[in-house]
BAMI-494430 format. One record per residue: residue in three letters; chain; x, y, z of N, C-alpha, C in turn. Coordinates in pm, whole numbers. Layout:
BEGIN
sero torpa:ALA&dovo:A&n_east:X&n_north:Y&n_up:Z&ca_east:X&ca_north:Y&ca_up:Z&c_east:X&c_north:Y&c_up:Z
...
END
This chain:
BEGIN
sero torpa:MET&dovo:A&n_east:585&n_north:1833&n_up:-3030&ca_east:492&ca_north:1897&ca_up:-2938&c_east:377&c_north:1972&c_up:-2986
sero torpa:SER&dovo:A&n_east:409&n_north:2052&n_up:-3108&ca_east:307&ca_north:2112&ca_up:-3177&c_east:185&c_north:2042&c_up:-3200
sero torpa:LEU&dovo:A&n_east:195&n_north:1908&n_up:-3260&ca_east:101&ca_north:1820&ca_up:-3274&c_east:4&c_north:1785&c_up:-3145
sero torpa:LEU&dovo:A&n_east:55&n_north:1802&n_up:-3026&ca_east:-29&ca_north:1798&ca_up:-2907&c_east:-152&c_north:1914&c_up:-2906
sero torpa:THR&dovo:A&n_east:-105&n_north:2028&n_up:-2948&ca_east:-203&ca_north:2150&ca_up:-2961&c_east:-300&c_north:2115&c_up:-3057
sero torpa:ARG&dovo:A&n_east:-285&n_north:2041&n_up:-3157&ca_east:-400&ca_north:2026&ca_up:-3274&c_east:-466&c_north:1897&c_up:-3262
sero torpa:LEU&dovo:A&n_east:-429&n_north:1807&n_up:-3170&ca_east:-494&ca_north:1679&ca_up:-3169&c_east:-628&c_north:1712&c_up:-3086
sero torpa:PRO&dovo:A&n_east:-735&n_north:1625&n_up:-3115&ca_east:-854&ca_north:1624&ca_up:-3037&c_east:-848&c_north:1541&c_up:-2904
sero torpa:ILE&dovo:A&n_east:-765&n_north:1571&n_up:-2820&ca_east:-737&ca_north:1488&ca_up:-2704&c_east:-765&c_north:1579&c_up:-2576
sero torpa:ASP&dovo:A&n_east:-805&n_north:1514&n_up:-2475&ca_east:-826&ca_north:1573&ca_up:-2345&c_east:-724&c_north:1519&c_up:-2232
sero torpa:TYR&dovo:A&n_east:-673&n_north:1401&n_up:-2239&ca_east:-589&ca_north:1335&ca_up:-2158&c_east:-451&c_north:1317&c_up:-2223
sero torpa:LEU&dovo:A&n_east:-350&n_north:1333&n_up:-2127&ca_east:-205&ca_north:1295&ca_up:-2167&c_east:-167&c_north:1163&c_up:-2072
sero torpa:LYS&dovo:A&n_east:-140&n_north:1066&n_up:-2137&ca_east:-106&ca_north:939&ca_up:-2032&c_east:38&c_north:934&c_up:-2008
sero torpa:ILE&dovo:A&n_east:63&n_north:911&n_up:-1872&ca_east:212&ca_north:900&ca_up:-1845&c_east:238&c_north:748&c_up:-1843
sero torpa:ASP&dovo:A&n_east:339&n_north:709&n_up:-1918&ca_east:354&ca_north:568&ca_up:-1941&c_east:409&c_north:509&c_up:-1801
sero torpa:GLN&dovo:A&n_east:372&n_north:385&n_up:-1798&ca_east:398&ca_north:311&ca_up:-1670&c_east:568&c_north:310&c_up:-1655
sero torpa:SER&dovo:A&n_east:624&n_north:295&n_up:-1751&ca_east:783&ca_north:308&ca_up:-1757&c_east:816&c_north:433&c_up:-1669
sero torpa:PHE&dovo:A&n_east:761&n_north:540&n_up:-1699&ca_east:806&ca_north:651&ca_up:-1623&c_east:787&c_north:645&c_up:-1471
sero torpa:VAL&dovo:A&n_east:654&n_north:583&n_up:-1439&ca_east:598&ca_north:585&ca_up:-1328&c_east:690&c_north:498&c_up:-1230
sero torpa:ALA&dovo:A&n_east:737&n_north:385&n_up:-1303&ca_east:822&ca_north:272&ca_up:-1236&c_east:932&c_north:340&c_up:-1209
sero torpa:GLU&dovo:A&n_east:993&n_north:443&n_up:-1238&ca_east:1134&ca_north:505&ca_up:-1198&c_east:1117&c_north:623&c_up:-1139
sero torpa:LEU&dovo:A&n_east:1003&n_north:647&n_up:-1080&ca_east:960&ca_north:771&ca_up:-989&c_east:1060&c_north:782&c_up:-856
sero torpa:GLY&dovo:A&n_east:1113&n_north:674&n_up:-824&ca_east:1211&ca_north:672&ca_up:-697&c_east:1326&c_north:775&c_up:-708
sero torpa:GLY&dovo:A&n_east:1366&n_north:769&n_up:-859&ca_east:1506&ca_north:860&ca_up:-868&c_east:1472&c_north:1014&c_up:-883
sero torpa:GLN&dovo:A&n_east:1565&n_north:1103&n_up:-843&ca_east:1509&ca_north:1247&ca_up:-861&c_east:1504&c_north:1300&c_up:-992
sero torpa:ASP&dovo:A&n_east:1591&n_north:1240&n_up:-1070&ca_east:1577&ca_north:1279&ca_up:-1208&c_east:1428&c_north:1242&c_up:-1290
sero torpa:ASN&dovo:A&n_east:1381&n_north:1119&n_up:-1236&ca_east:1264&ca_north:1072&ca_up:-1299&c_east:1140&c_north:1135&c_up:-1237
sero torpa:LYS&dovo:A&n_east:1171&n_north:1184&n_up:-1116&ca_east:1047&ca_north:1270&ca_up:-1052&c_east:1045&c_north:1395&c_up:-1117
sero torpa:LYS&dovo:A&n_east:1155&n_north:1457&n_up:-1162&ca_east:1161&ca_north:1594&ca_up:-1245&c_east:1077&c_north:1571&c_up:-1369
sero torpa:LEU&dovo:A&n_east:1104&n_north:1470&n_up:-1427&ca_east:1063&ca_north:1417&ca_up:-1549&c_east:891&c_north:1416&c_up:-1565
sero torpa:ALA&dovo:A&n_east:847&n_north:1340&n_up:-1450&ca_east:709&ca_north:1347&ca_up:-1430&c_east:648&c_north:1464&c_up:-1398
sero torpa:PHE&dovo:A&n_east:717&n_north:1556&n_up:-1325&ca_east:662&ca_north:1668&ca_up:-1289&c_east:662&c_north:1757&c_up:-1432
sero torpa:MET&dovo:A&n_east:752&n_north:1749&n_up:-1514&ca_east:765&ca_north:1835&ca_up:-1638&c_east:635&c_north:1796&c_up:-1728
sero torpa:ILE&dovo:A&n_east:621&n_north:1654&n_up:-1745&ca_east:502&ca_north:1597&ca_up:-1806&c_east:387&c_north:1654&c_up:-1766
sero torpa:ILE&dovo:A&n_east:354&n_north:1653&n_up:-1636&ca_east:224&ca_north:1710&ca_up:-1596&c_east:223&c_north:1840&c_up:-1609
sero torpa:ASN&dovo:A&n_east:312&n_north:1917&n_up:-1589&ca_east:322&ca_north:2085&ca_up:-1613&c_east:274&c_north:2108&c_up:-1749
sero torpa:MET&dovo:A&n_east:352&n_north:2029&n_up:-1853&ca_east:328&ca_north:2051&ca_up:-1991&c_east:189&c_north:2022&c_up:-2027
sero torpa:ALA&dovo:A&n_east:133&n_north:1915&n_up:-1975&ca_east:-10&ca_north:1881&ca_up:-2002&c_east:-102&c_north:1995&c_up:-1940
sero torpa:LYS&dovo:A&n_east:-80&n_north:2056&n_up:-1835&ca_east:-162&ca_north:2168&ca_up:-1764&c_east:-146&c_north:2281&c_up:-1857
sero torpa:ALA&dovo:A&n_east:-29&n_north:2300&n_up:-1904&ca_east:-9&ca_north:2436&ca_up:-2004&c_east:-101&c_north:2414&c_up:-2124
sero torpa:LEU&dovo:A&n_east:-113&n_north:2285&n_up:-2176&ca_east:-194&ca_north:2269&ca_up:-2293&c_east:-339&c_north:2230&c_up:-2256
sero torpa:ASN&dovo:A&n_east:-362&n_north:2250&n_up:-2129&ca_east:-514&ca_north:2225&ca_up:-2089&c_east:-565&c_north:2091&c_up:-2106
sero torpa:LEU&dovo:A&n_east:-457&n_north:1991&n_up:-2061&ca_east:-492&ca_north:1845&ca_up:-2067&c_east:-486&c_north:1795&c_up:-1919
sero torpa:GLN&dovo:A&n_east:-561&n_north:1709&n_up:-1909&ca_east:-561&ca_north:1616&ca_up:-1777&c_east:-458&c_north:1515&c_up:-1790
sero torpa:THR&dovo:A&n_east:-395&n_north:1458&n_up:-1690&ca_east:-289&ca_north:1369&ca_up:-1692&c_east:-335&c_north:1238&c_up:-1621
sero torpa:VAL&dovo:A&n_east:-321&n_north:1130&n_up:-1678&ca_east:-332&ca_north:979&ca_up:-1634&c_east:-198&c_north:919&c_up:-1620
sero torpa:ALA&dovo:A&n_east:-178&n_north:880&n_up:-1504&ca_east:-46&ca_north:794&ca_up:-1471&c_east:-109&c_north:640&c_up:-1475
sero torpa:GLU&dovo:A&n_east:-37&n_north:570&n_up:-1550&ca_east:-70&ca_north:417&ca_up:-1541&c_east:45&c_north:350&c_up:-1485
sero torpa:GLY&dovo:A&n_east:-11&n_north:228&n_up:-1409&ca_east:108&ca_north:150&ca_up:-1365&c_east:150&c_north:196&c_up:-1215
sero torpa:VAL&dovo:A&n_east:68&n_north:272&n_up:-1148&ca_east:85&ca_north:296&ca_up:-1001&c_east:83&c_north:161&c_up:-928
sero torpa:GLU&dovo:A&n_east:194&n_north:153&n_up:-842&ca_east:213&ca_north:20&ca_up:-781&c_east:247&c_north:49&c_up:-625
sero torpa:THR&dovo:A&n_east:298&n_north:156&n_up:-586&ca_east:362&ca_north:178&ca_up:-458&c_east:319&c_north:302&c_up:-401
sero torpa:PRO&dovo:A&n_east:314&n_north:299&n_up:-282&ca_east:296&ca_north:439&ca_up:-205&c_east:381&c_north:548&c_up:-249
sero torpa:LEU&dovo:A&n_east:493&n_north:515&n_up:-266&ca_east:609&ca_north:633&ca_up:-318&c_east:554&c_north:697&c_up:-454
sero torpa:GLN&dovo:A&n_east:508&n_north:602&n_up:-548&ca_east:475&ca_north:642&ca_up:-678&c_east:353&c_north:725&c_up:-643
sero torpa:LEU&dovo:A&n_east:256&n_north:683&n_up:-566&ca_east:126&ca_north:749&ca_up:-568&c_east:168&c_north:887&c_up:-488
sero torpa:GLU&dovo:A&n_east:246&n_north:908&n_up:-384&ca_east:280&ca_north:1028&ca_up:-313&c_east:350&c_north:1115&c_up:-433
sero torpa:ARG&dovo:A&n_east:456&n_north:1079&n_up:-510&ca_east:516&ca_north:1162&ca_up:-598&c_east:425&c_north:1231&c_up:-670
sero torpa:LEU&dovo:A&n_east:331&n_north:1141&n_up:-752&ca_east:237&ca_north:1179&ca_up:-856&c_east:144&c_north:1292&c_up:-778
sero torpa:ARG&dovo:A&n_east:89&n_north:1260&n_up:-673&ca_east:6&ca_north:1362&ca_up:-602&c_east:95&c_north:1482&c_up:-579
sero torpa:GLN&dovo:A&n_east:214&n_north:1497&n_up:-561&ca_east:292&ca_north:1592&ca_up:-534&c_east:291&c_north:1675&c_up:-663
sero torpa:ALA&dovo:A&n_east:302&n_north:1618&n_up:-768&ca_east:308&ca_north:1667&ca_up:-900&c_east:170&c_north:1704&c_up:-954
sero torpa:GLU&dovo:A&n_east:65&n_north:1682&n_up:-873&ca_east:-78&ca_north:1733&ca_up:-903&c_east:-127&c_north:1646&c_up:-1057
sero torpa:CYS&dovo:A&n_east:-94&n_north:1522&n_up:-1028&ca_east:-142&ca_north:1434&ca_up:-1148&c_east:-292&c_north:1410&c_up:-1132
sero torpa:ASP&dovo:A&n_east:-374&n_north:1412&n_up:-1230&ca_east:-543&ca_north:1428&ca_up:-1217&c_east:-569&c_north:1282&c_up:-1204
sero torpa:VAL&dovo:A&n_east:-524&n_north:1192&n_up:-1263&ca_east:-574&ca_north:1058&ca_up:-1260&c_east:-472&c_north:942&c_up:-1235
sero torpa:MET&dovo:A&n_east:-485&n_north:847&n_up:-1165&ca_east:-389&ca_north:747&ca_up:-1130&c_east:-455&c_north:604&c_up:-1150
sero torpa:GLN&dovo:A&n_east:-386&n_north:515&n_up:-1215&ca_east:-415&ca_north:376&ca_up:-1200&c_east:-328&c_north:265&c_up:-1193
sero torpa:GLY&dovo:A&n_east:-345&n_north:154&n_up:-1145&ca_east:-259&ca_north:68&ca_up:-1113&c_east:-292&c_north:-35&c_up:-1007
sero torpa:TYR&dovo:A&n_east:-211&n_north:-131&n_up:-975&ca_east:-223&ca_north:-227&ca_up:-872&c_east:-220&c_north:-180&c_up:-754
sero torpa:HIS&dovo:A&n_east:-180&n_north:-58&n_up:-729&ca_east:-177&ca_north:8&ca_up:-587&c_east:-336&c_north:22&c_up:-546
sero torpa:PHE&dovo:A&n_east:-407&n_north:40&n_up:-649&ca_east:-547&ca_north:58&ca_up:-604&c_east:-625&c_north:-63&c_up:-622
sero torpa:SER&dovo:A&n_east:-616&n_north:-145&n_up:-719&ca_east:-686&ca_north:-281&ca_up:-744&c_east:-620&c_north:-346&c_up:-863
sero torpa:LYS&dovo:A&n_east:-632&n_north:-481&n_up:-853&ca_east:-606&ca_north:-557&ca_up:-974&c_east:-716&c_north:-559&c_up:-1067
sero torpa:PRO&dovo:A&n_east:-700&n_north:-591&n_up:-1184&ca_east:-822&ca_north:-575&ca_up:-1281&c_east:-934&c_north:-665&c_up:-1243
sero torpa:LEU&dovo:A&n_east:-1065&n_north:-598&n_up:-1237&ca_east:-1177&ca_north:-687&ca_up:-1191&c_east:-1311&c_north:-697&c_up:-1310
sero torpa:PRO&dovo:A&n_east:-1365&n_north:-780&n_up:-1284&ca_east:-1487&ca_north:-803&ca_up:-1350&c_east:-1580&c_north:-692&c_up:-1315
sero torpa:VAL&dovo:A&n_east:-1683&n_north:-661&n_up:-1416&ca_east:-1763&ca_north:-534&ca_up:-1423&c_east:-1821&c_north:-524&c_up:-1288
sero torpa:ALA&dovo:A&n_east:-1899&n_north:-609&n_up:-1240&ca_east:-1974&ca_north:-626&ca_up:-1102&c_east:-1892&c_north:-588&c_up:-1004
sero torpa:ASP&dovo:A&n_east:-1768&n_north:-656&n_up:-997&ca_east:-1666&ca_north:-624&ca_up:-870&c_east:-1618&c_north:-487&c_up:-876
sero torpa:PHE&dovo:A&n_east:-1597&n_north:-423&n_up:-999&ca_east:-1555&ca_north:-297&ca_up:-1020&c_east:-1667&c_north:-209&c_up:-971
sero torpa:ILE&dovo:A&n_east:-1794&n_north:-232&n_up:-1000&ca_east:-1892&ca_north:-135&ca_up:-962&c_east:-1886&c_north:-130&c_up:-811
sero torpa:ASP&dovo:A&n_east:-1880&n_north:-246&n_up:-734&ca_east:-1888&ca_north:-239&ca_up:-574&c_east:-1760&c_north:-192&c_up:-534
sero torpa:PHE&dovo:A&n_east:-1645&n_north:-216&n_up:-613&ca_east:-1517&ca_north:-141&ca_up:-564&c_east:-1529&c_north:15&c_up:-560
sero torpa:CYS&dovo:A&n_east:-1600&n_north:64&n_up:-667&ca_east:-1616&ca_north:231&ca_up:-689&c_east:-1706&c_north:267&c_up:-580
sero torpa:ARG&dovo:A&n_east:-1786&n_north:202&n_up:-559&ca_east:-1892&ca_north:241&ca_up:-442&c_east:-1829&c_north:259&c_up:-305
sero torpa:ASN&dovo:A&n_east:-1742&n_north:153&n_up:-288&ca_east:-1656&ca_north:155&ca_up:-150&c_east:-1536&c_north:203&c_up:-150
sero torpa:PHE&dovo:A&n_east:-1472&n_north:275&n_up:-255&ca_east:-1359&ca_north:327&ca_up:-259&c_east:-1335&c_north:471&c_up:-191
sero torpa:PRO&dovo:A&n_east:-1273&n_north:469&n_up:-85&ca_east:-1232&ca_north:594&ca_up:-3&c_east:-1171&c_north:704&c_up:-87
sero torpa:THR&dovo:A&n_east:-1260&n_north:818&n_up:-116&ca_east:-1205&ca_north:934&ca_up:-205&c_east:-1139&c_north:1017&c_up:-120
sero torpa:GLY&dovo:A&n_east:-1129&n_north:1035&n_up:19&ca_east:-1057&ca_north:1133&ca_up:71&c_east:-1138&c_north:1256&c_up:84
sero torpa:ARG&dovo:A&n_east:-1245&n_north:1274&n_up:22&ca_east:-1347&ca_north:1399&ca_up:18&c_east:-1439&c_north:1410&c_up:129
sero torpa:ALA&dovo:A&n_east:-1464&n_north:1508&n_up:180&ca_east:-1570&ca_north:1514&ca_up:287&c_east:-1715&c_north:1497&c_up:215
sero torpa:GLY&dovo:A&n_east:-1799&n_north:1448&n_up:290&ca_east:-1943&ca_north:1443&ca_up:231&c_east:-1975&c_north:1323&c_up:170
END
């Protein structure tokens, strides 16, 4: 753990194996603990492998900063990705 405080990193990635198991109460607590630890270290969190609305909701509840996975989109060529980003609903006003 002390190594995390010395590394030149800005993000802590939550492996998809943890995200896949978010349906269980113990795994939900583990994701919350990882995210809280990252916040205590002034790191942002990235959850990979988000595939279901339940995973998305649990990560939102835990205040995960960034989420990626098939729930949002399959891998895209660059031009399609740019179009996707332009049209992605952010849920923000304005």
